[in-house]
N, C-alpha and C positions, 0 to 999 in steps of 0.2 A: 401156767396157763390155764385159762377151765375152758370147758367145751363145752358150746351151745347144743341144745336138743330143743324139743316144741317148746317145753316150758317157759325157756328163756330167750325165746323170739315171739316178736309181737306179732299178731295175726295181720293176714291182710286182707281188705275185704274183697270180694270178687271181682267186679268191675277194677281196682283198683290194680289187682293183679296183671287182670287182661290188657288194661292202656299200659301197663308200665311193659308190658312184653310187646305191646304194637308200636310204641316210642320206640324199642329196645335199646332202654337205657344201660343194660347189660345183653350177650348174649346170650345168656339163659334166664330165665325169671324163676328160681325156684322159692319153695314155701312146704313148711312143714304139711303132711300129709293129717295126722291130727287135729289141725284146727281147722277143718271142714265134714260136715254129714254126707252120709252116700249123696242125698240131693246136692248140698253144695259140689260134691265132685261131676255132678252132669250137669248140672247149669256150667260151669267153670268149660268142660268136657265139651257143650253146647256153643258157647261163646265162643271156643278157641278157634273151633273149627269156621264157626262164621266171617272169624278175623283172620284165618287162615294160618293158624299156629298149629305147632305138633306139642301133643302133653304125652310126659314120660312119668312113669315113676321109675322113682330108683334110689338104692339104697347108697348111702353116705357114712365115710365113717373115713374124716380126715381130724387134721387138729383142731380145726373149727368148729364143726358140727356130725355129729353123729344121732342118725335115723333115719325116716324114708322118707321121701321128699317126690313134689309135684315139680314140674317143670314145664315150662311152656316156650318154644322155641319158634321164631320166624323158618315157615317153609323152606327158603332159601335160604336160611342159612343151616339146615340140619347135617351139610357136609362138613360144614365144618366144625359143626360142634360133635359130631361122633368122634372127629381125631380129640378133643378133648375129653371126654368120656371115661 
């Protein structure tokens, strides 16, 4: 079984990343941190705040992905997500 990392996962554009989190396609919307510059991370943070999203940075070491992820979670779903993280 192959394990993905930031080189094998495509980059999600910032507006698409925010939109997916707002639409709540998944409870936690994640993307590799390596795909974004510091300026882009600041932009994601600002847009997340405007859309009532919480942004987290976490390390993932699973059978599917290994690396550092930024995640967006709807503020009202944080308690549910804590159980999963």
